[in-house]
FIZAKE-631651 format. One line per field, with one value per residue (C-alpha): residue number from 1; residue in one letter; x, y, z. Coordinates in nm, 3 decimals. Layout:
<nodes>
n: (NUM;...)
res: (a;...)
east: (X;...)
north: (Y;...)
up: (Z;...)
</nodes>
This chain:
<nodes>
n: (1;2;3;4;5;6;7;8;9;10;11;12;13;14;15;16;17;18;19;20;21;22;23;24;25;26;27;28;29;30;31;32;33;34;35;36;37;38;39;40;41;42;43;44;45;46;47;48;49;50;51;52;53;54;55;56;57;58;59;60;61;62;63;64;65;66;67;68;69;70;71;72;73;74;75;76;77;78;79;80;81;82;83;84;85;86;87;88;89;90;91;92;93;94;95;96;97;98;99;100;101;102;103;104;105;106;107;108;109;110;111;112;113;114;115;116;117;118;119;120;121;122;123;124;125;126;127;128;129;130;131;132;133;134;135;136;137;138;139;140;141;142;143;144;145;146;147;148;149;150;151;152;153;154;155;156;157;158;159;160;161;162;163;164;165;166;167;168;169;170;171;172;173;174;175;176;177;178;179;180;181;182;183;184;185;186;187;188;189;190;191;192;193;194;195;196;197;198;199;200;201;202;203;204;205;206;207;208;209;210;211;212;213;214;215;216;217;218;219;220;221;222;223;224;225;226;227;228;229;230;231;232;233;234;235;236;237;238;239;240;241;242;243;244;245;246;247;248;249;250;251;252;253;254;255;256;257;258;259;260;261;262;263;264;265;266;267;268;269;270;271;272;273;274;275;276;277;278;279;280;281;282;283;284;285;286;287;288;289;290;291;292;293;294;295;296;297;298;299;300;301;302;303;304;305;306;307;308;309;310;311;312;313;314;315;316;317;318;319;320;321;322;323;324;325;326;327;328;329;330;331;332;333;334;335;336;337;338;339;340;341;342;343;344;345;346;347;348;349;350;351;352;353;354;355;356;357;358;359;360;361;362;363;364;365;366;367;368;369;370;371;372;373;374;375;376;377;378;379;380;381;382;383;384;385;386;387;388;389;390;391;392;393;394;395;396;397;398;399;400;401;402;403;404;405;406;407;408;409;410;411;412;413;414;415;416;417;418;419;420;421;422;423;424;425;426;427;428;429;430;431;432;433;434;435;436;437;438;439;440;441;442;443;444;445;446;447;448;449;450;451;452;453;454;455;456;457;458;459;460;461;462;463;464;465;466;467;468;469;470;471;472;473;474;475;476;477;478;479;480;481;482;483;484;485;486;487;488;489;490;491;492;493;494;495;496;497;498;499;500;501;502;503;504;505;506;507;508;509;510;511;512;513;514;515;516;517;518;519;520;521;522;523;524;525;526;527;528;529;530;531;532;533;534;535;536;537;538;539;540;541;542;543;544;545;546;547;548;549;550;551;552;553;554;555;556;557;558;559;560;561;562;563;564;565;566;567;568;569;570;571;572;573;574;575;576;577;578;579;580;581;582;583;584;585;586;587;588;589;590;591;592;593;594;595;596;597;598;599;600;601;602;603;604;605;606;607;608;609;610;611;612;613;614;615;616;617;618;619;620;621;622;623;624;625;626;627;628;629;630;631;632;633;634;635;636;637;638;639;640;641;642;643;644;645;646;647;648;649;650;651;652;653;654;655;656;657;658;659;660;661;662;663;664;665;666;667;668;669;670;671;672;673;674;675;676;677;678;679;680;681;682;683;684;685;686;687;688;689;690;691;692)
res: (m;l;f;l;r;i;q;m;a;r;w;d;e;i;l;s;l;p;v;q;n;p;p;t;l;e;i;s;a;s;d;l;v;w;s;k;v;e;g;y;r;d;n;m;d;r;l;a;l;i;p;f;a;r;v;d;d;f;v;r;g;e;s;n;n;k;d;c;p;t;r;f;h;v;e;a;r;r;r;r;s;p;k;m;s;c;k;p;k;v;d;g;i;l;e;y;i;l;y;w;c;s;f;g;p;d;d;h;r;q;g;g;v;v;r;p;s;r;n;t;y;v;p;k;k;k;s;a;g;r;p;n;t;k;r;g;c;t;c;r;f;i;v;k;r;l;i;a;e;p;s;v;a;l;v;i;y;n;q;d;k;h;v;d;k;n;g;l;p;c;h;g;p;q;d;k;k;a;i;g;t;r;a;m;y;a;p;f;i;s;e;d;l;r;l;r;v;m;s;l;l;h;v;g;i;p;v;e;t;i;m;q;r;h;n;e;l;v;e;k;q;g;g;v;s;n;r;d;d;l;l;t;h;r;y;v;r;i;q;e;r;n;i;r;r;a;i;c;e;l;d;e;d;d;d;v;s;v;s;l;w;v;e;t;h;q;n;h;v;f;f;y;e;d;f;s;d;n;e;p;f;l;l;g;i;q;t;e;w;q;l;q;q;m;i;r;f;g;n;g;r;l;l;a;l;d;s;r;f;g;t;n;k;l;k;y;p;i;q;s;l;v;v;f;n;s;d;n;k;a;i;p;v;a;w;i;i;s;p;s;f;l;t;s;g;e;t;h;r;w;m;r;a;l;f;n;r;v;r;t;k;d;p;t;w;k;l;a;g;f;i;i;d;d;p;l;l;d;i;n;a;i;r;e;v;f;q;c;s;v;l;i;c;f;w;r;v;r;h;a;w;h;k;n;l;m;k;r;c;t;t;m;e;t;r;a;k;l;s;k;a;l;g;e;i;v;k;n;i;c;k;g;c;g;t;v;e;s;f;d;k;f;m;e;d;f;i;n;c;t;n;f;m;d;y;f;k;a;v;w;y;p;r;m;g;s;w;i;t;a;l;k;t;l;p;l;a;s;q;e;s;s;a;a;l;e;f;y;h;h;q;l;k;i;r;l;l;n;e;n;d;s;n;v;y;q;r;a;d;w;l;i;n;k;l;d;t;k;i;q;a;y;f;w;l;d;e;y;e;g;k;d;g;f;s;r;y;w;k;d;e;w;a;s;g;l;t;t;w;r;k;s;r;t;i;p;n;t;d;i;v;t;e;g;e;r;v;k;v;a;d;q;d;d;r;g;l;t;h;v;v;w;n;p;g;s;e;y;a;i;c;s;c;d;w;g;a;k;g;n;l;c;e;h;v;c;k;v;i;q;y;f;r;e;k;g;l;g;p;p;s;v;s;l;l;q;y;n;q;g;l;i;n;m;l;k;c;p;p;a;n;s;f;i;r;d;h;a;v;s;l;a;v;w;v;n;e;q;l;s;a;q;f;g;k;s;g;q;n;d;n;l;d;g;s;d;e;m;v;s;s;c;t;r;m;e;v;d;s;e;l;c)
east: (-5.069;-5.076;-4.955;-5.236;-5.492;-5.357;-5.370;-5.728;-5.828;-5.666;-5.856;-6.180;-6.145;-6.063;-6.350;-6.594;-6.522;-6.794;-6.738;-6.740;-6.873;-6.911;-7.157;-6.894;-6.720;-6.382;-6.283;-6.006;-5.867;-6.065;-6.390;-6.323;-6.322;-5.990;-5.945;-5.635;-5.571;-5.265;-5.039;-4.710;-4.412;-4.645;-4.729;-5.074;-5.206;-5.432;-5.684;-6.032;-6.254;-6.398;-6.553;-6.278;-6.451;-6.380;-6.005;-5.943;-6.170;-5.963;-5.640;-5.782;-5.911;-5.574;-5.397;-5.617;-5.503;-5.543;-5.261;-5.020;-5.131;-4.963;-5.024;-4.999;-4.849;-4.845;-4.506;-4.570;-4.850;-4.910;-5.206;-5.314;-5.577;-5.922;-5.962;-5.763;-5.782;-5.688;-5.911;-5.861;-5.721;-5.903;-5.603;-5.543;-5.473;-5.621;-5.445;-5.182;-5.115;-4.866;-4.943;-4.664;-4.654;-4.499;-4.238;-4.091;-3.962;-3.624;-3.465;-3.295;-3.209;-2.852;-2.742;-3.055;-3.069;-3.160;-3.243;-2.979;-3.228;-3.246;-2.871;-2.890;-3.050;-2.853;-2.891;-3.028;-2.843;-3.119;-3.163;-3.501;-3.812;-3.861;-4.206;-4.058;-3.802;-3.814;-3.780;-3.786;-4.150;-4.249;-4.627;-4.780;-5.067;-5.141;-5.455;-5.535;-5.813;-5.893;-6.001;-6.259;-6.421;-6.324;-6.560;-6.394;-6.059;-5.854;-5.666;-5.367;-5.251;-4.976;-4.753;-4.999;-4.762;-4.582;-4.239;-3.895;-3.703;-3.601;-3.966;-3.944;-4.188;-4.028;-4.275;-4.584;-4.659;-4.512;-4.169;-3.987;-3.727;-4.006;-4.133;-4.074;-4.027;-4.262;-4.234;-4.468;-4.755;-4.878;-4.644;-4.912;-5.200;-5.552;-5.804;-6.023;-5.744;-5.651;-6.010;-6.016;-5.697;-5.804;-6.151;-6.014;-5.768;-6.036;-6.255;-5.965;-5.835;-5.464;-5.199;-5.084;-5.437;-5.481;-5.155;-5.230;-5.568;-5.411;-5.129;-5.377;-5.578;-5.267;-5.155;-5.502;-5.510;-5.173;-4.935;-4.894;-5.111;-5.144;-5.000;-5.244;-5.094;-4.766;-4.912;-4.639;-4.648;-4.462;-4.735;-5.012;-4.808;-4.756;-5.130;-5.206;-4.961;-5.113;-5.462;-5.341;-5.167;-5.448;-5.648;-5.995;-5.966;-5.764;-5.837;-5.987;-6.261;-6.495;-6.600;-6.238;-6.157;-6.438;-6.314;-5.962;-6.103;-6.300;-5.987;-5.797;-6.086;-6.224;-6.286;-6.518;-6.726;-7.004;-7.150;-7.024;-7.172;-7.023;-7.223;-7.301;-7.556;-7.788;-7.705;-7.672;-7.392;-7.435;-7.191;-7.251;-7.011;-6.975;-6.665;-6.566;-6.691;-7.028;-7.057;-6.992;-7.261;-7.507;-7.450;-7.456;-7.764;-7.949;-7.982;-8.339;-8.408;-8.498;-8.313;-8.424;-8.361;-8.322;-8.377;-8.352;-8.054;-7.890;-8.133;-8.103;-7.731;-7.532;-7.443;-7.577;-7.827;-7.739;-7.943;-7.849;-7.917;-7.925;-7.966;-8.068;-7.833;-7.926;-8.025;-8.233;-8.003;-7.954;-7.611;-7.537;-7.428;-7.418;-7.439;-7.571;-7.477;-7.663;-7.879;-8.237;-8.381;-8.284;-8.517;-8.635;-8.378;-8.086;-8.244;-8.270;-7.908;-7.743;-7.970;-7.882;-7.510;-7.535;-7.739;-7.491;-7.202;-7.367;-7.471;-7.117;-7.002;-7.297;-7.512;-7.772;-7.827;-8.191;-8.391;-8.709;-8.833;-8.731;-8.845;-8.887;-8.969;-9.073;-9.387;-9.236;-8.953;-8.948;-9.117;-9.123;-8.745;-8.699;-8.925;-8.757;-8.402;-8.437;-8.732;-8.896;-9.193;-9.179;-9.290;-9.358;-9.220;-9.407;-9.147;-9.036;-9.389;-9.472;-9.149;-9.226;-9.586;-9.480;-9.197;-9.422;-9.700;-9.456;-9.335;-9.661;-9.913;-9.890;-10.064;-10.007;-10.382;-10.411;-10.104;-10.248;-10.585;-10.426;-10.184;-10.460;-10.677;-10.389;-10.312;-10.671;-10.669;-10.346;-10.479;-10.798;-10.599;-10.385;-10.702;-10.825;-11.111;-10.941;-10.934;-10.800;-11.137;-11.041;-10.772;-11.023;-11.243;-10.940;-10.850;-11.210;-11.231;-10.909;-10.934;-10.854;-10.501;-10.387;-10.010;-10.011;-10.284;-10.097;-9.792;-9.995;-10.174;-9.852;-9.621;-9.818;-10.164;-10.031;-9.828;-10.095;-10.223;-9.906;-9.885;-10.247;-10.180;-9.866;-10.026;-10.318;-10.107;-9.797;-9.761;-9.661;-9.324;-9.325;-9.278;-8.953;-8.812;-8.927;-8.747;-8.429;-8.439;-8.507;-8.213;-7.983;-8.087;-8.005;-7.669;-7.573;-7.677;-7.463;-7.166;-7.161;-7.297;-7.064;-6.809;-6.711;-6.682;-7.020;-6.869;-6.737;-7.095;-7.099;-6.814;-6.883;-6.523;-6.539;-6.865;-6.734;-6.410;-6.583;-6.835;-6.561;-6.338;-6.479;-6.847;-6.773;-6.536;-6.817;-7.053;-6.778;-6.702;-7.072;-7.034;-6.702;-6.741;-6.446;-6.570;-6.674;-6.309;-6.247;-6.375;-6.432;-6.707;-6.916;-6.927;-7.235;-7.098;-7.076;-7.451;-7.445;-7.667;-8.000;-8.287;-8.584;-8.787;-8.521;-8.472;-8.843;-8.808;-8.577;-8.845;-9.030;-9.410;-9.390;-9.259;-9.590;-9.873;-10.209;-10.385;-10.709;-10.632;-10.263;-9.981;-9.670;-9.344;-9.053;-8.719;-8.463;-8.167;-8.329;-8.577;-8.728;-8.833;-9.144;-9.260;-9.626;-9.763;-10.087;-10.288;-10.146;-10.139;-10.153;-9.867;-9.920;-9.884;-9.725;-9.457;-9.318;-8.955;-8.678;-8.641;-9.014;-9.020;-8.789;-9.043;-8.881;-9.039;-8.922;-8.889;-9.169;-9.425;-9.298;-9.318;-9.676;-9.777;-9.633;-9.787;-10.136;-10.123;-10.014;-10.312;-10.551;-10.624;-10.472;-10.535;-10.285;-10.039;-10.138;-9.869;-10.026;-10.374;-10.244;-10.074;-10.399;-10.597;-10.355;-10.397;-10.775;-10.773;-10.560;-10.810;-11.100;-10.953;-11.123;-10.842;-10.823;-10.818;-10.815;-10.441;-10.365;-10.591;-10.439;-10.092;-10.187;-10.324;-10.019;-9.791;-9.975;-9.944;-9.572;-9.514;-9.698;-9.484;-9.161;-9.259;-9.370;-9.043;-8.844;-9.017;-8.996;-8.616;-8.607;-8.619;-8.911;-9.021;-8.942;-9.267;-9.493;-9.544;-9.467;-9.603;-9.911;-10.020;-9.952;-10.152;-10.449;-10.442;-10.429;-10.726;-10.914;-10.799;-10.940;-11.273;-11.280;-11.182;-11.500;-11.688;-11.499)
north: (3.526;3.511;3.871;3.984;3.806;3.977;4.314;4.255;4.158;4.477;4.699;4.511;4.585;4.953;5.009;4.845;5.108;5.371;5.722;5.951;6.306;6.477;6.774;7.028;7.306;7.149;6.785;6.670;6.325;6.300;6.335;6.021;5.651;5.513;5.161;4.943;4.775;4.575;4.779;4.727;4.556;4.405;4.748;4.830;5.150;5.377;5.508;5.647;5.749;6.099;6.291;6.429;6.770;6.785;6.727;7.100;7.088;6.801;6.994;7.297;7.086;6.921;7.257;7.400;7.138;7.291;7.085;7.165;7.439;7.417;7.432;7.152;7.213;7.002;6.832;6.619;6.580;6.354;6.365;6.162;6.235;6.096;5.999;5.685;5.445;5.144;4.973;5.131;4.914;4.880;5.036;5.296;5.642;5.949;6.187;6.147;6.427;6.420;6.676;6.753;6.967;7.302;7.254;6.965;6.752;6.931;7.034;7.372;7.363;7.323;6.968;6.902;6.706;6.872;6.661;6.665;6.827;7.120;7.171;7.523;7.640;7.915;7.904;8.219;8.404;8.312;7.937;7.908;8.111;8.224;8.145;7.963;7.761;7.385;7.177;6.822;6.743;6.400;6.450;6.387;6.216;6.096;6.159;5.929;5.983;5.647;5.589;5.341;5.610;5.960;6.135;5.972;6.046;5.777;5.937;5.740;5.892;5.681;5.959;6.171;6.292;6.626;6.490;6.481;6.170;6.111;6.099;6.426;6.721;6.970;7.261;7.380;7.401;7.056;7.155;7.326;7.472;7.642;7.839;8.208;8.164;8.170;7.792;7.789;7.879;7.799;7.912;8.133;8.352;8.210;8.235;8.461;8.716;8.696;8.775;9.062;9.215;9.172;9.313;9.621;9.680;9.638;9.907;10.152;10.123;10.228;9.973;10.185;10.201;9.824;9.758;10.020;9.859;9.513;9.608;9.776;9.454;9.245;9.486;9.492;9.112;9.110;9.004;8.736;8.426;8.284;8.313;8.587;8.816;8.802;8.978;9.184;9.521;9.368;9.107;9.367;9.594;9.310;9.235;9.604;9.617;9.307;9.460;9.790;9.620;9.375;9.435;9.310;9.354;9.044;9.077;9.339;9.093;9.084;8.721;8.607;8.806;8.634;8.291;8.372;8.481;8.158;7.951;8.118;8.126;7.773;7.767;8.068;7.931;7.677;7.697;7.831;7.813;8.020;8.147;7.877;7.809;7.641;7.791;8.153;8.284;8.198;8.231;8.136;8.289;8.168;8.219;7.990;8.244;8.268;7.890;7.887;8.151;7.956;7.646;7.840;8.059;7.859;7.521;7.489;7.853;8.072;8.142;8.437;8.535;8.898;8.835;9.180;9.404;9.626;9.549;9.908;9.974;9.651;9.441;9.135;9.159;9.007;8.753;8.736;8.447;8.570;8.420;8.603;8.634;8.664;9.031;8.924;9.113;8.968;8.819;8.732;8.370;8.344;8.567;8.452;8.663;8.599;8.760;8.834;8.574;8.260;7.962;7.726;7.470;7.701;7.789;7.423;7.354;7.627;7.558;7.190;7.271;7.503;7.255;6.975;7.196;7.272;6.913;6.800;7.012;6.926;6.626;6.724;7.074;7.147;7.462;7.555;7.781;7.966;8.326;8.457;8.809;8.729;8.524;8.410;8.217;7.840;7.740;7.370;7.371;7.530;7.274;6.986;7.093;7.230;7.017;7.301;7.535;7.849;8.192;8.506;8.845;9.158;9.416;9.505;9.586;9.778;9.976;10.071;10.171;10.373;10.549;10.652;10.760;11.001;11.125;11.143;11.253;11.602;11.567;11.322;11.266;11.144;10.921;10.771;10.693;10.528;10.328;10.212;10.100;9.906;9.745;9.624;9.473;9.283;9.163;9.033;8.855;8.682;8.571;8.424;8.662;8.926;8.929;9.142;9.321;9.472;9.673;9.779;9.926;10.087;10.267;10.385;10.517;10.719;10.820;11.179;11.080;11.085;11.069;10.765;10.584;10.622;10.470;10.188;10.096;10.092;9.913;9.704;9.625;9.387;9.200;9.160;8.831;8.642;8.824;8.738;8.371;8.373;8.559;8.315;7.999;8.090;8.208;8.573;8.644;8.847;9.220;9.178;8.965;9.230;9.499;9.288;9.232;9.600;9.697;9.450;9.580;9.934;9.825;9.653;9.955;10.212;9.977;9.851;10.131;10.405;10.421;10.754;10.596;10.447;10.263;9.992;9.881;9.732;9.492;9.162;9.115;9.438;9.326;8.980;9.116;9.376;9.127;8.878;9.135;9.467;9.375;9.060;9.268;9.506;9.226;9.038;9.351;9.393;9.077;9.189;9.307;9.548;9.742;10.047;10.112;10.241;10.587;10.487;10.256;10.560;10.672;10.628;10.361;10.115;10.157;9.916;9.901;9.738;9.693;9.928;9.658;9.608;9.985;10.024;9.807;10.064;10.336;10.365;10.380;10.723;10.867;10.791;11.047;10.978;11.271;11.157;10.944;11.029;10.935;11.134;10.956;11.142;11.120;10.924;11.142;11.487;11.500;11.822;11.655;11.441;11.226;11.193;10.851;10.816;10.490;10.395;10.025;9.932;9.761;10.020;10.326;10.647;10.835;11.184;11.091;11.101;10.722;10.674;10.945;10.722;10.442;10.244;10.081;10.306;10.234;10.478;10.281;9.954;10.095;10.219;9.876;9.708;9.966;9.930;9.550;9.563;9.783;9.571;9.861;9.711;9.389;9.102;9.066;8.890;8.630;8.544;8.525;8.278;8.079;8.058;7.969;7.692;7.543;7.569;7.399;7.124;7.075;7.069;6.776;6.455;6.242;5.866;5.852;6.089;6.047;6.254;6.537;6.534;6.545;6.841;7.035;6.958;7.064;7.396;7.456;7.370;7.616;7.883;7.820;7.834;8.162;8.312;8.211;8.353;8.688;8.683;8.671;9.024;9.338;9.529;9.656;9.338;9.157;9.421;9.240;8.887;8.706;8.922;8.886;8.514;8.462;8.666;8.508;8.157;8.241;8.345;8.025;7.815;7.995;7.948;7.585;7.517;7.581;7.306)
up: (-4.684;-4.305;-4.287;-4.519;-4.303;-3.993;-4.169;-4.283;-3.930;-3.797;-4.040;-3.986;-3.618;-3.683;-3.926;-3.686;-3.419;-3.363;-3.502;-3.198;-3.229;-2.889;-2.897;-2.790;-2.980;-2.903;-2.864;-2.631;-2.572;-2.248;-2.444;-2.649;-2.571;-2.694;-2.823;-2.826;-3.163;-3.257;-3.483;-3.656;-3.487;-3.225;-3.082;-2.953;-3.109;-2.906;-3.155;-3.212;-3.503;-3.536;-3.829;-4.049;-4.043;-3.669;-3.680;-3.625;-3.320;-3.180;-3.242;-3.060;-2.775;-2.720;-2.746;-2.472;-2.223;-1.876;-1.727;-2.008;-2.249;-2.587;-2.961;-3.216;-3.558;-3.874;-3.874;-4.182;-4.434;-4.733;-4.970;-5.267;-5.527;-5.444;-5.811;-5.881;-6.172;-5.960;-5.707;-5.359;-5.082;-4.754;-4.576;-4.845;-4.705;-4.871;-4.634;-4.362;-4.110;-3.824;-3.552;-3.306;-2.995;-3.085;-2.810;-3.011;-3.167;-3.163;-2.836;-2.841;-2.473;-2.362;-2.446;-2.648;-2.972;-3.301;-3.606;-3.883;-4.122;-3.880;-3.825;-3.964;-3.641;-3.466;-3.085;-2.925;-2.651;-2.406;-2.437;-2.265;-2.230;-2.588;-2.735;-3.037;-2.839;-2.899;-2.584;-2.720;-2.644;-2.777;-2.760;-3.102;-3.278;-3.630;-3.833;-4.125;-4.375;-4.525;-4.882;-4.755;-4.531;-4.654;-4.411;-4.108;-3.947;-3.774;-3.483;-3.349;-3.020;-2.865;-2.730;-2.529;-2.254;-2.281;-2.188;-2.350;-2.459;-2.095;-1.986;-1.792;-1.827;-2.065;-2.057;-1.879;-1.504;-1.437;-1.569;-1.283;-1.521;-1.720;-1.418;-1.475;-1.851;-2.146;-2.173;-1.873;-2.106;-2.455;-2.735;-2.902;-2.793;-2.774;-3.055;-2.843;-2.794;-3.161;-3.258;-3.011;-3.148;-3.510;-3.443;-3.268;-3.549;-3.817;-3.663;-3.635;-3.276;-3.268;-3.173;-2.878;-2.736;-2.764;-2.582;-2.317;-2.233;-2.238;-2.003;-1.768;-1.745;-1.678;-1.408;-1.255;-1.221;-1.048;-1.323;-1.587;-1.541;-1.896;-2.246;-2.347;-2.085;-2.279;-2.584;-2.747;-2.918;-3.214;-3.274;-3.276;-3.503;-3.753;-3.761;-3.814;-4.103;-4.263;-4.244;-4.388;-4.682;-4.758;-5.076;-5.161;-5.538;-5.626;-5.997;-6.227;-6.318;-6.021;-6.075;-6.093;-5.780;-5.590;-5.703;-5.580;-5.243;-5.209;-5.281;-4.997;-4.745;-4.760;-4.385;-4.416;-4.704;-4.647;-4.998;-5.330;-5.678;-5.957;-6.253;-6.509;-6.781;-6.533;-6.194;-6.069;-5.850;-5.481;-5.193;-4.830;-4.576;-4.218;-4.005;-3.720;-3.466;-3.640;-3.639;-3.265;-3.206;-3.420;-3.208;-2.880;-2.931;-3.197;-3.029;-2.903;-2.991;-3.289;-3.612;-3.828;-4.189;-4.293;-4.662;-4.820;-4.762;-5.021;-5.305;-5.433;-5.377;-5.382;-5.684;-5.501;-5.212;-4.877;-4.686;-4.318;-4.085;-3.725;-3.380;-3.063;-2.764;-2.396;-2.449;-2.751;-2.987;-3.332;-3.409;-3.774;-3.803;-4.184;-4.491;-4.827;-5.130;-5.453;-5.721;-5.620;-5.861;-5.670;-5.709;-5.436;-5.545;-5.461;-5.126;-5.033;-5.130;-4.924;-4.628;-4.638;-4.659;-4.360;-4.158;-4.229;-4.121;-3.788;-3.723;-3.794;-3.500;-3.275;-3.370;-3.108;-3.249;-3.334;-3.395;-3.213;-3.492;-3.809;-3.863;-4.218;-4.340;-4.697;-4.778;-5.109;-4.944;-4.981;-4.656;-4.746;-4.789;-4.445;-4.280;-4.457;-4.373;-4.019;-3.907;-3.715;-3.729;-3.944;-3.822;-4.024;-3.920;-4.032;-3.930;-4.281;-4.401;-4.085;-4.116;-4.478;-4.396;-4.094;-4.279;-4.568;-4.336;-4.171;-4.511;-4.709;-4.444;-4.296;-3.957;-3.673;-3.636;-3.995;-3.957;-3.640;-3.803;-4.106;-3.892;-3.658;-3.951;-4.108;-3.772;-3.731;-4.080;-4.013;-3.676;-3.837;-4.106;-3.845;-3.666;-3.994;-4.074;-4.289;-4.669;-4.950;-4.955;-4.621;-4.799;-5.066;-4.795;-4.631;-4.955;-4.994;-4.638;-4.670;-5.034;-4.940;-4.832;-5.193;-5.147;-4.923;-5.117;-5.445;-5.279;-5.119;-5.444;-5.647;-5.402;-5.151;-5.283;-5.554;-5.291;-5.024;-5.162;-5.066;-4.733;-4.646;-4.717;-4.503;-4.211;-4.206;-4.225;-4.022;-3.661;-3.623;-3.464;-3.144;-3.139;-2.946;-3.230;-3.477;-3.278;-3.276;-3.654;-3.717;-3.496;-3.673;-4.015;-3.901;-3.762;-4.086;-4.288;-4.106;-4.074;-4.432;-4.651;-4.527;-4.809;-4.964;-5.308;-5.397;-5.697;-5.465;-5.399;-5.749;-5.671;-5.500;-5.384;-5.181;-5.019;-4.931;-4.788;-4.573;-4.436;-4.351;-4.179;-4.059;-4.026;-3.828;-3.615;-3.523;-3.421;-3.236;-3.033;-2.954;-2.743;-2.588;-2.230;-2.243;-2.546;-2.342;-2.256;-2.608;-2.692;-3.055;-2.936;-2.849;-3.212;-3.427;-3.659;-3.372;-3.304;-3.015;-2.711;-2.637;-2.878;-2.846;-2.675;-2.408;-2.374;-2.304;-1.995;-1.839;-1.857;-1.524;-1.516;-1.353;-1.682;-1.857;-1.853;-2.023;-2.187;-2.349;-2.654;-2.640;-2.404;-2.320;-2.234;-2.077;-2.257;-2.055;-2.160;-2.164;-1.877;-2.007;-2.333;-2.381;-2.674;-2.773;-2.865;-3.066;-3.067;-2.725;-2.654;-3.022;-3.204;-3.478;-3.258;-3.386;-3.188;-3.234;-3.152;-3.414;-3.424;-3.478;-3.746;-3.957;-3.950;-3.668;-3.366;-3.081;-2.709;-2.624;-2.825;-2.676;-2.323;-2.371;-2.506;-2.198;-1.966;-2.114;-2.104;-1.742;-1.655;-1.859;-2.096;-2.410;-2.602;-2.591;-2.875;-3.195;-3.129;-2.796;-2.947;-3.203;-2.929;-2.729;-3.039;-3.119;-2.772;-2.796;-3.137;-2.989;-2.706;-2.952;-3.143;-3.020;-2.875;-2.900;-2.522;-2.227;-2.178;-2.493;-2.375;-2.027;-2.178;-2.397;-2.099;-1.884;-2.170;-2.202;-1.827;-1.838;-2.123;-1.927;-1.619;-1.822;-1.986;-1.657;-1.492;-1.782;-1.761;-1.382;-1.395;-1.530;-1.322;-1.180;-1.521;-1.710;-1.637;-1.784;-2.113;-2.001;-1.701;-1.640;-2.001;-1.992;-1.673;-1.791;-2.137;-1.996;-1.776;-2.088;-2.256;-1.973;-2.002;-2.377;-2.350;-2.154;-2.478;-2.660)
</nodes>
């Protein structure tokens, strides 16, 4: 009875410890506060509680020890079914995992001890220095998943020193005998190098080219300095063979094949719902790298949803969640594959699952805003899950209008007039004074443009009711965000829909496999600094580079010539070629370049917009007008006391200073659309606020 009381006291003390969840991608022992609790045989256990979902992060963090780089492997594991008929004990263990340093526990050095169960080991000719050589390291820790708290992991870390049974360093920089051998470094390459090798192989870079570039980098830095520098030709060749032999069609039945893929890729799936009588098929894919990018670029910033890709070609359309990097390029951080008839309930469920996965890694993660491109999306679900404002992006509609104007109207003058009229209607709607009757008048004024009007009446006029409601109630995303989403959509199109056999588009297993392998490889390499060293990167399918908005900032003002109501912009590659822009300064301008002819927002239009706003010849953006109007409405609200009003004004000034500083960090041409417009607009806001 006394023993049971002692045991209960021990577990009461353990379960009363706080669950620690540092907001970092990896967790090391130094990030945790360790507690001493009496264990078995009068020993004091050094332990801590962390979320069970972050055990892998702790393993990676301990493996990336700067003083002694290594890798931990699962030495022993025991599981029991979570469904038990008997009453669970307070100390009942749902899962037990023993992690051991990969340089132990056996010792293959001369005179070392090998466990009897491993007596079949044949010593190598070279006793030390091989990456798989065991050196008797005793460093290990235990992870227990308790039945009482299945979401929490109990980490017991008593042997935290990388030493052998004699207490001497047995690998790493502190082991003098390891100097000059591979035991000086970690036993395996880093995850970053593994991703680089796999990505290069997926996009078709030969093994010899990868090794040549790698050896050149090692030689350039002066020799081997870490484990990654010891990358071998054999390892890369094995990975290339595995990729070549891999198949995406795991079963003739597509649904069965998808289920088999999900079973073997649990770490890449954040939500899965198979077809049933009540629920449609839905699969959410997010790799570890995508999760890291979502935490890195999404915290305190924007997340956007590209909700319609492949609706005409693919068996299941793709929804892409993207974040924006330092160059404001869109990086996909999750893909949702499902039929196009999803209800709001399904949207809420996968969003909640994704949000919980991110918050498990970083409890402080929070969005600043969520951009949508479809007015029929469940806005309430987005606000409830992500607790942020929702913005509407009009790029998809503008792209469709522009593309059909170029195809269905014969002259540039007619295209420019139609585009300008549509732009004014959208602007008025965003300001709150436009209605569906505005489109009725538009169709009457341009009734002679039969081809375009037939298209507009059939495709867009029935939809404008929902768009008008969204544009009036939601802030409009900036044109730079629109350019980034348009560029991402184009990238995904040329990288995904490039198969010779179009029949594969009707299989979901092919789509899932290609997204998880080759498509992620392309976007991973977009962020890789050494990508320009491979000639394949210059080919069209890579489609990398800056967005059109960022490209426009590299065009000097001297390359712009105004001729009446038109503007000519010199081509940056062919100096003898110029592009004509109609409706200069408008967000619905028309350009004669090849990119603009396809309905896209080109750099020439973006540059002219920036140039005109700098000179005071063009109106501010609709987004900025809405921002100013929001501040004015806030000032018009009668506060309970003057402190609230003063706080609102100081907050507006602070936001203005932050935006001005952000735009001021760019080059000479970078402040054309930023700080000057902000300063002038805030001046107008101050004048207008006097009327409050």
